[in-house]
N, C-alpha and C positions, 0 to 999 in steps of 0.2 A: 505493501499501499503506501501512498504518498507521505512523505512525513509529514507529522503535526507542527503547528506551529502556536504560540500564544501570541496571539494579537489583542494589541493595546486599541481600544476604543473611546469615543467622545460620548458616551449614552448618556442617558438620562438616569440611570442607576448604577450602580458599583459592584460589577460582577465580572468574574472570569468566565472568557471565550475562547474555546479552544477548536482551532478549525484548521481543516485540512487542505492543501493545496488547489483540489481540485472543486472545493465548495465555493459557491456565489458569497458575494460578501455576507450577506444577510443571513446563512444558511450552517449552523454551527455544532461541530459535531459532539462536542458538551457545554455545556452552559450552568457555570456553578454563580449564586446569586447571593446577596447580603445573606440571607439568612440559613445557607449553607446547603442548601436543596440543590441536587442537580438533575441536569434534563440531559437526555443520551437518545441516539437514535435508537442505538441498541446494544445489548449487554452481554455479551459470551465470555464464561465461565468454563476454564478448562476442566475436562472428566477427571473427577478423584474421588476420594474416602474422605471423611467425616474428620478434620481437621481434630490434634488430640488434647488441645489446649483452647477448645473455642471459646469466645466471648459471646455476651447477648448481642444477636445481630445479624453473626457469623452466616455465610452462606457458604456450598458448595455443591457442584452438580453430579451424580451418581450418574453414570453411565449405563450401568448394568442394569438399574430398574428405570433407568428414561425420569428422573426422579430430581428436582432442586428442592435442597432440604433447608430452612433457618433454624440456626439454633436461639429459642426461647430463654434461655438461662438455666434450665435443667436438662429438656428433651430437646432433639430435631424434630421439627414439625415439617412435612411434608407440602409445598406450595401446590396443591392438584388436590380435588376432591377424589379421593380413591375409591371412594363408592358415598352415594346417597341411601337415603331412607331411616327413620328414627330417630331417635336423641343420638346426638355422637357426640363422644367423651376423647378427650385425648390423657394417656395417662401411660407414665413410666413405662415408654416406647411401644407403648398399643394404641391403636382407635378403637370405640367398640360404638355400636348401633345397637341401642335398645330398641325394641317393639315394644310399647304398653297396650296396644290396638293393633289390629290387621292393617297391613303397610305393604310395600313394596321395596327391596331392595335392591341394588342395581352397581355392581363395581365396573370401572371404566379400565379393569387390566386383568387379564389370568391373573389366577392366585391360588392362595391356599388359604383358609379363613376357620377359626375354633367358634363351636357354637352352642349354645345353652339352647333348648326347647322344653317346655316346661306348659304342660297344658291347662285347663281350667279344673279345677278341684270340684268333689262330689257334695249335694246337699245332704244336710241331716236330714235321718229317718222322724216320720210325725212322733211317735214313741217309741225313741231310741237310737238306733247305732249312731255313729258320727261319719259323717261324712269321707269318702277314700281321699288322698292327696293325686293330682293330676299327674300324668307319668313324667319323667324325667328322664330328659335325653342332653348328654356330653358328647362333646368330641373334638378331636382336633386335628390339623390338615385335609381338611375338606376342601377338594380342588371344586372353584369359580371359574369362571368366563364371562366376556362382558355380553350379559343379558339381564333382563327382570327374571329376580325370584319371587313369585308371590309371598308374602307372609301371612299365616294363619293365626291369629294370639285364642284362643278357645277361651268362652265365659264360662264362668262358674256356676254349678247346677243349684236350680232353686231347693229352699230349703221345705219342707212338708209344712202344710198348713192345716193336717185335720191327722188324726190318732192312728189312723189305718195306712197313712197313705206312705210309700217311701220317698226320699230325696229323688233327685234327677243328678243322672250321671250328667258330668264334666262336659265340656267343650274339648275335642280335639287342636292339638298348636300345630304348627309345620315349616319346616323352612325347606325347599330344595324337595330330596327324595327321605327325608328326615321327618316322620310323624309321631307324637307321644301322643299318647290314650287318653282323653279325659277319664278324672276319680270316678270310682265307682258310687251312685248314692247309697247312703246308712238307710238299712230297712226298719220298717214298723215292726209288727209282731205276727205280721201275715207272710212274711218269706225271709229268707236269708239273705245278708245284704251283697250288692247288687256288684258284678266285676267290672275291675279299669284298670286305668296306668295305676291305681292301688287301691284294692279293694277296701267297699264301704263295711261300717262294722253293721251285727246282728242286733236287732231288737230283744226285748225280752224273749229267752228262750230260744231264740237263732242266731244260725251259724253266722261268721264273717262270710263278706266278698271274697273273692280272689284276686292277686293280678293280673292281669289279659294276656300278659309279655314275660315270655322268658329268655328270651334271646331280640334283644338286649334286655334284660329288667331294666325295668322302668317304675317300679315303686314294689311294696308290698302285700299284703294280704290286710283283712280285717279281723277284728276282734270277736269274740262271742257275748251275746249276750245270756242270762241266768233266767227262768221263770220262778222266781223266786221273789218274796217283797224286801226289801223296796222297786224290785226287776230292775236290775242294775244291765243297762246297754253295752256292748261293743264300742270301742273306740275305732276310727278308721285307721288305714295303712297309710304310712309314709313312704317317703322316698328312700329313706335308710332302713328302716323299723318298719316291724309287723304291727296292727293298732291291739291296744290292750284288751286282754277280756275283763269280764267282771273281775274284782277283788276283791279283798279285805273281809272275807267270810262270807260274801255277796251285798254287798251295801253300798258299793264304789264303781260306778261308770270305769269301761274302759279307757286308759287314755290312748290318744289320736300318738300314732307311730311319728317319729321322730325325721325329720326334714334330710336335707341335704343342704351343702354348703358350696359356693361357687365365687368367683373372683372375677367375671369376665366382665360386668359392667363398671366397675370403678379401680380396681386392682384391690381390692379390700372383698374380704367373704362377706359373700351375704344369704343365709340359710331360705330355702326353699318349699315348696312341696311336702309342710306339716300335715298329718293326719286330724280331724275333729274328733274329739272328746264324745264318749256315749253319755245317755241321760237316765236320770232317774224319777222313779214315784216318789211323791212326797204328800199328805197331805190327809187328808179324811180317808181312813180305812188303810193308809200306807205309814212305813214306819218313817219318822224324821230325821232318821239319824244315817240317810243317806246320800250320798257323796258323787256329783257329776264328774264326772272324766276331764282331766286338764285337754287341753289343745296341743298335739303337737309342734315343735321346734319348726320354727318356718313361717307360722301366722295361723296354726289350727285353731279353731273355733273351739271355746269349749261347751259343757253338754248343760243340758237344759236341768234345773231340780223343783219340780211342782209347779210350781207358777214363777219360778223364777227363769226368765228367759235363755235363750242360748245363744253363743257368741257367732256372727258373720265371721268367716275367714278374713284373713286379708285380701285386698286387692293385691293384682297382681304378683301372688305367689303360688299359687297351684294348689295352696292348699286346700282342707274340706272343712264343711260346716260343722258348728256341732250339734248333736241329736238334741230332738226334745223331748221333753220330761211332762207329767201330768200330776196335778194336785189331787184328784181321785173324786174332784166335781166337775169340774171344768177344764177343759184342754186351754191352759194359759202362757204356754210354752214353745212357740212355734221355734221350730227345726231351724239352725242358720241356713245362710246362703255360703256355697264352696266359693273362694278366692276366684279371678280369673287367671290364666296364665301368664308367660312372658315367653320374647325371643330374643336372646341376643348373640350378636355375630360381633367378632374381632378379630384384627390383622394387626401386625407387625409393622411399627412405621421409623 
């Protein structure tokens, strides 16, 4: 290229003008104004690797990934949208896309991603079992290409609002070829707990539901209830443990099975997919010593006791709702709703 010269001029402002010999008088390759900001026709970065001792604002071009990076003081951030969709967070060398509702994930380059897919949790049974947690699936090194990937986030199943009804099974969640099954609804006294990603707990005198998938395992089965006053029901299964059976001398509802932790969203572990606790009867004609089952770690709802309401599972955890209770006269303890699911995709940056 032609030599560059620094040309002094009698402009109206103070600035440095760098002009090549083949440019017109008012066409400058670089202009640096009073405030220090530079205007240039184009910038060429020599391909290289990340500097060993960067300062905030440092940049380099990686010819392997065809991406320019800038240092923000703690991490190298790519100057490109590697992908779109969901809630985007950068942390410790990763970028995560979190979907709290259904949407679309679109990468702009082929590569590999890690994923977490949690389905919606099951609702609690009317007089009985806690809802099972939604299926929990996670994996690394999943290949993606430049295309739209529909993301489905399953809804939580509704808790029953009459004594004899089962809780609704949660909705499936999916990403590409990965599908997690909705958690099984907790049962009343009319049938066993429902099958699902994790099985729903059984109402009094009924068995818990089974986990629907065994390869890969998405969760565990629900606990059993017993037909003995105060009729404690079983807890719903969770992502890392089965729901509890009735316990403590047939007076306590089964606890929901514990969920599983994952750090893909922020780099810190968050627990998902806990089972709902089993409900108990309390009131006229029933023992008042019954204790409702606790919700499983990860957001599972606790069971109802008599007229004491069951708790809904936490949203976007895929946990199961608590089973309903009974006060002996009126059905005043509606079963808890299951929590909606969540899908998280992350990749290195």
